Phi, psi and omega in degrees: 000142179301139180297146173084358181277126174269110183235120179279126176072016182254140172264154178293123183289148176292151176297133183286137177299141173080355181263113183229175179306130181092350178286153178265129177247150181248135179234139177251102182266109190249126173280140181305153179291176182301126179250168175300159184298129176300322182291332181266353181274126182260346183269192178300125183299334177295341181259005182288121184273174173295155172275177177300319178296318179299320177296321176295319175299316180299317177298316179296318178298321178301317180292315181299315185271353181300327182280348180274160178281106176241123183258338181201154179231117178246144181218149165304146180286357174298134185306319180298324178290317179298311181299330182295323183259357180302316177298322177293317180301316178298313182297326182268349183068033182243149176283153169267116180263122183271138180222125176297338178297342181258003183287154177306136178086358181267353175077175184289340183305320180296313178296323181289337175295320178295314182294339178273355182276112182294349179271358182251142177198142180071037188254134175266134176238107180267122189213202190245166182302320183295325179285320177294321176304311178298323178298314181298316177301320179293319180295323178292314180298330179273359182064030176278322174229162179269152176304136179090349174287134176069204184187201183207032180288163182299130180089357178276161182225143169252125174266112187244124174265131186238134176237125180050042178079004182242128176296130183243342179203146178212146174223148185261133174245116182298155176295141178289000000 
């Protein structure tokens, strides 16, 4: 597991068979589904849940990604991020491991720690718009995607292929 990651309830994953230096690993960087309005929410923002539309998006995302090889699911501890990946976690029989590294305001560095871990592959990272925005900027700066390709709307996912800790290919999956 990448050093410095705070993961609640997670055990250090075993090194994956066949994954060696230079191998390409895939990460699914998912922005949480539609949540209730920030302006109308009076409680702790970390506890703001998905809206009805967000729950439908989460179910659809679970169905879309159920057929893919997913080995682990990490999420920001914010409720809306956890709720976004719960249907997928149920379908895959995997726990949702919470990591403060994926929380709003923590920047892209936390997500990049996961992507730099050679023991991880087929991992879903459920996070926030600010981190996805930074990811897209980083992918453009690295010439992995062109400016204007894809987006970062709620419920959307970036499928990022990483080699030796560096994104080498990315594709955008629109929100359901």
